[in-house]
HTML snippet that shows the backbone in 3Dmol.js (N, CA, C, O; Angstrom):
<script src="https://3Dmol.org/build/3Dmol-min.js"></script>
<div id="view" style="width:600px;height:400px;position:relative"></div>
<script>
const pdb = `
ATOM      1  N   MET A   1      94.933 317.397  30.983  1.00  0.00           N
ATOM      2  CA  MET A   1      95.569 316.251  30.320  1.00  0.00           C
ATOM      3  C   MET A   1      94.438 315.427  29.683  1.00  0.00           C
ATOM      4  O   MET A   1      93.415 315.136  30.304  1.00  0.00           O
ATOM      5  N   GLU A   2      94.669 315.078  28.452  1.00  0.00           N
ATOM      6  CA  GLU A   2      93.716 314.252  27.742  1.00  0.00           C
ATOM      7  C   GLU A   2      94.389 312.933  27.347  1.00  0.00           C
ATOM      8  O   GLU A   2      95.509 312.916  26.836  1.00  0.00           O
ATOM      9  N   VAL A   3      93.687 311.849  27.595  1.00  0.00           N
ATOM     10  CA  VAL A   3      94.195 310.512  27.310  1.00  0.00           C
ATOM     11  C   VAL A   3      93.311 309.891  26.255  1.00  0.00           C
ATOM     12  O   VAL A   3      92.084 309.954  26.339  1.00  0.00           O
ATOM     13  N   ARG A   4      93.944 309.287  25.256  1.00  0.00           N
ATOM     14  CA  ARG A   4      93.194 308.622  24.206  1.00  0.00           C
ATOM     15  C   ARG A   4      93.808 307.239  23.937  1.00  0.00           C
ATOM     16  O   ARG A   4      94.994 306.997  24.164  1.00  0.00           O
ATOM     17  N   LEU A   5      92.939 306.348  23.444  1.00  0.00           N
ATOM     18  CA  LEU A   5      93.423 305.046  23.031  1.00  0.00           C
ATOM     19  C   LEU A   5      94.140 305.139  21.708  1.00  0.00           C
ATOM     20  O   LEU A   5      93.765 305.940  20.851  1.00  0.00           O
ATOM     21  N   THR A   6      95.143 304.350  21.533  1.00  0.00           N
ATOM     22  CA  THR A   6      95.758 304.207  20.226  1.00  0.00           C
ATOM     23  C   THR A   6      94.833 303.327  19.374  1.00  0.00           C
ATOM     24  O   THR A   6      93.882 302.732  19.882  1.00  0.00           O
ATOM     25  N   GLU A   7      95.125 303.258  18.089  1.00  0.00           N
ATOM     26  CA  GLU A   7      94.312 302.355  17.225  1.00  0.00           C
ATOM     27  C   GLU A   7      94.359 300.943  17.709  1.00  0.00           C
ATOM     28  O   GLU A   7      93.339 300.255  17.718  1.00  0.00           O
ATOM     29  N   ALA A   8      95.546 300.483  18.123  1.00  0.00           N
ATOM     30  CA  ALA A   8      95.714 299.145  18.661  1.00  0.00           C
ATOM     31  C   ALA A   8      94.913 298.957  19.950  1.00  0.00           C
ATOM     32  O   ALA A   8      94.259 297.933  20.150  1.00  0.00           O
ATOM     33  N   GLY A   9      94.981 299.984  20.833  1.00  0.00           N
ATOM     34  CA  GLY A   9      94.253 299.938  22.090  1.00  0.00           C
ATOM     35  C   GLY A   9      92.740 299.870  21.847  1.00  0.00           C
ATOM     36  O   GLY A   9      92.030 299.115  22.513  1.00  0.00           O
ATOM     37  N   TYR A  10      92.259 300.661  20.894  1.00  0.00           N
ATOM     38  CA  TYR A  10      90.852 300.648  20.579  1.00  0.00           C
ATOM     39  C   TYR A  10      90.428 299.300  20.019  1.00  0.00           C
ATOM     40  O   TYR A  10      89.362 298.787  20.360  1.00  0.00           O
ATOM     41  N   ALA A  11      91.257 298.732  19.164  1.00  0.00           N
ATOM     42  CA  ALA A  11      90.948 297.422  18.571  1.00  0.00           C
ATOM     43  C   ALA A  11      90.918 296.371  19.669  1.00  0.00           C
ATOM     44  O   ALA A  11      90.051 295.498  19.655  1.00  0.00           O
ATOM     45  N   ALA A  12      91.852 296.433  20.628  1.00  0.00           N
ATOM     46  CA  ALA A  12      91.856 295.465  21.722  1.00  0.00           C
ATOM     47  C   ALA A  12      90.584 295.644  22.583  1.00  0.00           C
ATOM     48  O   ALA A  12      89.974 294.658  22.997  1.00  0.00           O
ATOM     49  N   PHE A  13      90.202 296.864  22.842  1.00  0.00           N
ATOM     50  CA  PHE A  13      89.000 297.119  23.597  1.00  0.00           C
ATOM     51  C   PHE A  13      87.816 296.548  22.911  1.00  0.00           C
ATOM     52  O   PHE A  13      87.022 295.846  23.537  1.00  0.00           O
ATOM     53  N   GLU A  14      87.658 296.822  21.620  1.00  0.00           N
ATOM     54  CA  GLU A  14      86.509 296.318  20.875  1.00  0.00           C
ATOM     55  C   GLU A  14      86.456 294.818  20.839  1.00  0.00           C
ATOM     56  O   GLU A  14      85.370 294.238  20.846  1.00  0.00           O
ATOM     57  N   GLN A  15      87.589 294.179  20.801  1.00  0.00           N
ATOM     58  CA  GLN A  15      87.651 292.710  20.769  1.00  0.00           C
ATOM     59  C   GLN A  15      87.129 292.115  22.043  1.00  0.00           C
ATOM     60  O   GLN A  15      86.518 291.046  22.020  1.00  0.00           O
ATOM     61  N   HIS A  16      87.355 292.785  23.176  1.00  0.00           N
ATOM     62  CA  HIS A  16      87.035 292.223  24.471  1.00  0.00           C
ATOM     63  C   HIS A  16      85.745 292.834  25.065  1.00  0.00           C
ATOM     64  O   HIS A  16      85.204 292.301  26.034  1.00  0.00           O
ATOM     65  N   ALA A  17      85.275 293.896  24.513  1.00  0.00           N
ATOM     66  CA  ALA A  17      84.066 294.556  25.020  1.00  0.00           C
ATOM     67  C   ALA A  17      82.815 293.693  24.739  1.00  0.00           C
ATOM     68  O   ALA A  17      82.697 293.065  23.687  1.00  0.00           O
ATOM     69  N   VAL A  18      81.936 293.684  25.665  1.00  0.00           N
ATOM     70  CA  VAL A  18      80.650 292.973  25.506  1.00  0.00           C
ATOM     71  C   VAL A  18      79.670 293.991  24.890  1.00  0.00           C
ATOM     72  O   VAL A  18      79.564 295.130  25.343  1.00  0.00           O
ATOM     73  N   PRO A  19      78.978 293.552  23.872  1.00  0.00           N
ATOM     74  CA  PRO A  19      78.042 294.454  23.188  1.00  0.00           C
ATOM     75  C   PRO A  19      76.954 295.041  24.158  1.00  0.00           C
ATOM     76  O   PRO A  19      76.527 294.382  25.106  1.00  0.00           O
ATOM     77  N   GLY A  20      76.550 296.247  23.886  1.00  0.00           N
ATOM     78  CA  GLY A  20      75.491 296.882  24.656  1.00  0.00           C
ATOM     79  C   GLY A  20      75.835 297.015  26.113  1.00  0.00           C
ATOM     80  O   GLY A  20      76.997 297.156  26.493  1.00  0.00           O
ATOM     81  N   GLU A  21      74.799 296.969  26.919  1.00  0.00           N
ATOM     82  CA  GLU A  21      74.977 297.162  28.344  1.00  0.00           C
ATOM     83  C   GLU A  21      75.240 295.839  29.094  1.00  0.00           C
ATOM     84  O   GLU A  21      75.397 295.836  30.315  1.00  0.00           O
ATOM     85  N   ALA A  22      75.284 294.757  28.380  1.00  0.00           N
ATOM     86  CA  ALA A  22      75.435 293.470  29.046  1.00  0.00           C
ATOM     87  C   ALA A  22      76.731 293.392  29.868  1.00  0.00           C
ATOM     88  O   ALA A  22      76.715 292.876  30.986  1.00  0.00           O
ATOM     89  N   GLY A  23      77.827 293.886  29.342  1.00  0.00           N
ATOM     90  CA  GLY A  23      79.075 293.835  30.064  1.00  0.00           C
ATOM     91  C   GLY A  23      79.036 294.677  31.308  1.00  0.00           C
ATOM     92  O   GLY A  23      79.445 294.236  32.382  1.00  0.00           O
ATOM     93  N   GLU A  24      78.535 295.911  31.164  1.00  0.00           N
ATOM     94  CA  GLU A  24      78.435 296.803  32.330  1.00  0.00           C
ATOM     95  C   GLU A  24      77.518 296.198  33.379  1.00  0.00           C
ATOM     96  O   GLU A  24      77.850 296.185  34.565  1.00  0.00           O
ATOM     97  N   ASN A  25      76.368 295.698  32.951  1.00  0.00           N
ATOM     98  CA  ASN A  25      75.439 295.119  33.915  1.00  0.00           C
ATOM     99  C   ASN A  25      76.038 293.927  34.623  1.00  0.00           C
ATOM    100  O   ASN A  25      75.813 293.767  35.822  1.00  0.00           O
ATOM    101  N   ALA A  26      76.776 293.099  33.955  1.00  0.00           N
ATOM    102  CA  ALA A  26      77.428 291.927  34.581  1.00  0.00           C
ATOM    103  C   ALA A  26      78.463 292.420  35.605  1.00  0.00           C
ATOM    104  O   ALA A  26      78.571 291.888  36.710  1.00  0.00           O
ATOM    105  N   LEU A  27      79.209 293.438  35.210  1.00  0.00           N
ATOM    106  CA  LEU A  27      80.249 293.952  36.121  1.00  0.00           C
ATOM    107  C   LEU A  27      79.625 294.548  37.361  1.00  0.00           C
ATOM    108  O   LEU A  27      80.103 294.315  38.471  1.00  0.00           O
ATOM    109  N   LEU A  28      78.533 295.335  37.183  1.00  0.00           N
ATOM    110  CA  LEU A  28      77.911 296.049  38.283  1.00  0.00           C
ATOM    111  C   LEU A  28      77.024 295.167  39.144  1.00  0.00           C
ATOM    112  O   LEU A  28      76.571 295.598  40.205  1.00  0.00           O
ATOM    113  N   ALA A  29      76.768 293.936  38.705  1.00  0.00           N
ATOM    114  CA  ALA A  29      75.873 293.045  39.409  1.00  0.00           C
ATOM    115  C   ALA A  29      76.352 292.735  40.827  1.00  0.00           C
ATOM    116  O   ALA A  29      75.552 292.408  41.703  1.00  0.00           O
ATOM    117  N   VAL A  30      77.653 292.840  41.040  1.00  0.00           N
ATOM    118  CA  VAL A  30      78.195 292.545  42.361  1.00  0.00           C
ATOM    119  C   VAL A  30      77.961 293.658  43.395  1.00  0.00           C
ATOM    120  O   VAL A  30      78.145 293.454  44.595  1.00  0.00           O
ATOM    121  N   LEU A  31      77.555 294.831  42.907  1.00  0.00           N
ATOM    122  CA  LEU A  31      77.346 295.970  43.811  1.00  0.00           C
ATOM    123  C   LEU A  31      75.958 295.900  44.446  1.00  0.00           C
ATOM    124  O   LEU A  31      74.986 295.453  43.837  1.00  0.00           O
ATOM    125  N   THR A  32      75.910 296.362  45.696  1.00  0.00           N
ATOM    126  CA  THR A  32      74.590 296.486  46.355  1.00  0.00           C
ATOM    127  C   THR A  32      73.893 297.729  45.822  1.00  0.00           C
ATOM    128  O   THR A  32      74.511 298.555  45.151  1.00  0.00           O
ATOM    129  N   ALA A  33      72.598 297.860  46.124  1.00  0.00           N
ATOM    130  CA  ALA A  33      71.864 299.046  45.681  1.00  0.00           C
ATOM    131  C   ALA A  33      72.523 300.322  46.218  1.00  0.00           C
ATOM    132  O   ALA A  33      72.646 301.315  45.501  1.00  0.00           O
ATOM    133  N   ALA A  34      72.938 300.282  47.462  1.00  0.00           N
ATOM    134  CA  ALA A  34      73.617 301.462  48.081  1.00  0.00           C
ATOM    135  C   ALA A  34      74.927 301.778  47.341  1.00  0.00           C
ATOM    136  O   ALA A  34      75.231 302.946  47.098  1.00  0.00           O
ATOM    137  N   GLU A  35      75.687 300.762  46.989  1.00  0.00           N
ATOM    138  CA  GLU A  35      76.930 300.989  46.253  1.00  0.00           C
ATOM    139  C   GLU A  35      76.647 301.550  44.884  1.00  0.00           C
ATOM    140  O   GLU A  35      77.382 302.419  44.414  1.00  0.00           O
ATOM    141  N   LYS A  36      75.618 301.087  44.239  1.00  0.00           N
ATOM    142  CA  LYS A  36      75.251 301.624  42.926  1.00  0.00           C
ATOM    143  C   LYS A  36      74.844 303.086  43.019  1.00  0.00           C
ATOM    144  O   LYS A  36      75.184 303.873  42.136  1.00  0.00           O
ATOM    145  N   ARG A  37      74.110 303.474  44.087  1.00  0.00           N
ATOM    146  CA  ARG A  37      73.751 304.880  44.275  1.00  0.00           C
ATOM    147  C   ARG A  37      75.005 305.700  44.506  1.00  0.00           C
ATOM    148  O   ARG A  37      75.129 306.799  43.968  1.00  0.00           O
ATOM    149  N   THR A  38      75.948 305.183  45.305  1.00  0.00           N
ATOM    150  CA  THR A  38      77.200 305.900  45.570  1.00  0.00           C
ATOM    151  C   THR A  38      77.959 306.085  44.267  1.00  0.00           C
ATOM    152  O   THR A  38      78.473 307.171  44.001  1.00  0.00           O
ATOM    153  N   ARG A  39      78.035 305.064  43.470  1.00  0.00           N
ATOM    154  CA  ARG A  39      78.733 305.140  42.162  1.00  0.00           C
ATOM    155  C   ARG A  39      78.094 306.170  41.294  1.00  0.00           C
ATOM    156  O   ARG A  39      78.791 306.975  40.676  1.00  0.00           O
ATOM    157  N   ALA A  40      76.783 306.174  41.223  1.00  0.00           N
ATOM    158  CA  ALA A  40      76.068 307.159  40.388  1.00  0.00           C
ATOM    159  C   ALA A  40      76.345 308.586  40.902  1.00  0.00           C
ATOM    160  O   ALA A  40      76.573 309.500  40.110  1.00  0.00           O
ATOM    161  N   ASP A  41      76.322 308.766  42.235  1.00  0.00           N
ATOM    162  CA  ASP A  41      76.567 310.089  42.803  1.00  0.00           C
ATOM    163  C   ASP A  41      77.983 310.544  42.517  1.00  0.00           C
ATOM    164  O   ASP A  41      78.195 311.719  42.216  1.00  0.00           O
ATOM    165  N   LEU A  42      78.960 309.654  42.600  1.00  0.00           N
ATOM    166  CA  LEU A  42      80.331 310.017  42.298  1.00  0.00           C
ATOM    167  C   LEU A  42      80.512 310.348  40.784  1.00  0.00           C
ATOM    168  O   LEU A  42      81.202 311.304  40.431  1.00  0.00           O
ATOM    169  N   LEU A  43      79.901 309.565  39.940  1.00  0.00           N
ATOM    170  CA  LEU A  43      79.995 309.850  38.482  1.00  0.00           C
ATOM    171  C   LEU A  43      79.361 311.170  38.158  1.00  0.00           C
ATOM    172  O   LEU A  43      79.894 311.936  37.356  1.00  0.00           O
ATOM    173  N   ARG A  44      78.184 311.466  38.792  1.00  0.00           N
ATOM    174  CA  ARG A  44      77.540 312.745  38.592  1.00  0.00           C
ATOM    175  C   ARG A  44      78.446 313.894  38.983  1.00  0.00           C
ATOM    176  O   ARG A  44      78.531 314.897  38.275  1.00  0.00           O
ATOM    177  N   LYS A  45      79.128 313.743  40.122  1.00  0.00           N
ATOM    178  CA  LYS A  45      80.047 314.757  40.625  1.00  0.00           C
ATOM    179  C   LYS A  45      81.171 314.990  39.634  1.00  0.00           C
ATOM    180  O   LYS A  45      81.539 316.130  39.353  1.00  0.00           O
ATOM    181  N   LEU A  46      81.719 313.890  39.102  1.00  0.00           N
ATOM    182  CA  LEU A  46      82.806 314.002  38.103  1.00  0.00           C
ATOM    183  C   LEU A  46      82.356 314.716  36.831  1.00  0.00           C
ATOM    184  O   LEU A  46      83.077 315.548  36.280  1.00  0.00           O
ATOM    185  N   VAL A  47      81.166 314.378  36.384  1.00  0.00           N
ATOM    186  CA  VAL A  47      80.642 315.014  35.157  1.00  0.00           C
ATOM    187  C   VAL A  47      80.435 316.502  35.359  1.00  0.00           C
ATOM    188  O   VAL A  47      80.781 317.306  34.494  1.00  0.00           O
ATOM    189  N   VAL A  48      79.866 316.870  36.508  1.00  0.00           N
ATOM    190  CA  VAL A  48      79.642 318.292  36.812  1.00  0.00           C
ATOM    191  C   VAL A  48      80.982 319.032  36.875  1.00  0.00           C
ATOM    192  O   VAL A  48      81.103 320.143  36.358  1.00  0.00           O
ATOM    193  N   ALA A  49      81.960 318.432  37.493  1.00  0.00           N
ATOM    194  CA  ALA A  49      83.263 319.072  37.630  1.00  0.00           C
ATOM    195  C   ALA A  49      83.929 319.213  36.260  1.00  0.00           C
ATOM    196  O   ALA A  49      84.528 320.246  35.958  1.00  0.00           O
ATOM    197  N   ALA A  50      83.821 318.169  35.436  1.00  0.00           N
ATOM    198  CA  ALA A  50      84.443 318.202  34.125  1.00  0.00           C
ATOM    199  C   ALA A  50      83.769 319.292  33.243  1.00  0.00           C
ATOM    200  O   ALA A  50      84.444 320.018  32.512  1.00  0.00           O
ATOM    201  N   GLU A  51      82.462 319.381  33.331  1.00  0.00           N
ATOM    202  CA  GLU A  51      81.720 320.342  32.516  1.00  0.00           C
ATOM    203  C   GLU A  51      81.979 321.806  32.954  1.00  0.00           C
ATOM    204  O   GLU A  51      81.920 322.727  32.140  1.00  0.00           O
ATOM    205  N   SER A  52      82.263 321.991  34.249  1.00  0.00           N
ATOM    206  CA  SER A  52      82.481 323.353  34.765  1.00  0.00           C
ATOM    207  C   SER A  52      83.957 323.709  34.683  1.00  0.00           C
ATOM    208  O   SER A  52      84.320 324.864  34.907  1.00  0.00           O
ATOM    209  N   GLY A  53      84.816 322.749  34.368  1.00  0.00           N
ATOM    210  CA  GLY A  53      86.249 323.044  34.276  1.00  0.00           C
ATOM    211  C   GLY A  53      86.904 323.108  35.653  1.00  0.00           C
ATOM    212  O   GLY A  53      87.999 323.653  35.785  1.00  0.00           O
ATOM    213  N   ALA A  54      86.260 322.566  36.673  1.00  0.00           N
ATOM    214  CA  ALA A  54      86.780 322.571  38.022  1.00  0.00           C
ATOM    215  C   ALA A  54      88.031 321.720  38.108  1.00  0.00           C
ATOM    216  O   ALA A  54      88.210 320.758  37.361  1.00  0.00           O
ATOM    217  N   THR A  55      88.902 322.104  39.052  1.00  0.00           N
ATOM    218  CA  THR A  55      90.077 321.341  39.317  1.00  0.00           C
ATOM    219  C   THR A  55      90.105 320.942  40.786  1.00  0.00           C
ATOM    220  O   THR A  55      89.379 321.503  41.606  1.00  0.00           O
ATOM    221  N   ALA A  56      90.930 319.990  41.104  1.00  0.00           N
ATOM    222  CA  ALA A  56      90.988 319.482  42.485  1.00  0.00           C
ATOM    223  C   ALA A  56      91.569 320.584  43.394  1.00  0.00           C
ATOM    224  O   ALA A  56      92.349 321.422  42.942  1.00  0.00           O
ATOM    225  N   PRO A  57      91.177 320.569  44.682  1.00  0.00           N
ATOM    226  CA  PRO A  57      91.674 321.549  45.630  1.00  0.00           C
ATOM    227  C   PRO A  57      93.137 321.386  45.894  1.00  0.00           C
ATOM    228  O   PRO A  57      93.711 322.142  46.677  1.00  0.00           O
TER     229      PRO A  57
END
`;
const viewer = $3Dmol.createViewer("view");
viewer.addModel(pdb, "pdb");
viewer.setStyle({}, {cartoon: {color: "spectrum"}});
viewer.zoomTo();
viewer.render();
</script>
């Protein structure tokens, strides 16, 4: 399944998105170092699964 933003959705996102990494950094600032490592590990796992075409058990 592939999900995409509509033109209106993309426009709304762009209107509220913070330029560059500032928005992401502000959002992630509440995480501890351990939580940030866990997040990175989980994202890495998702990327590997997506690239290999793996599906959930």
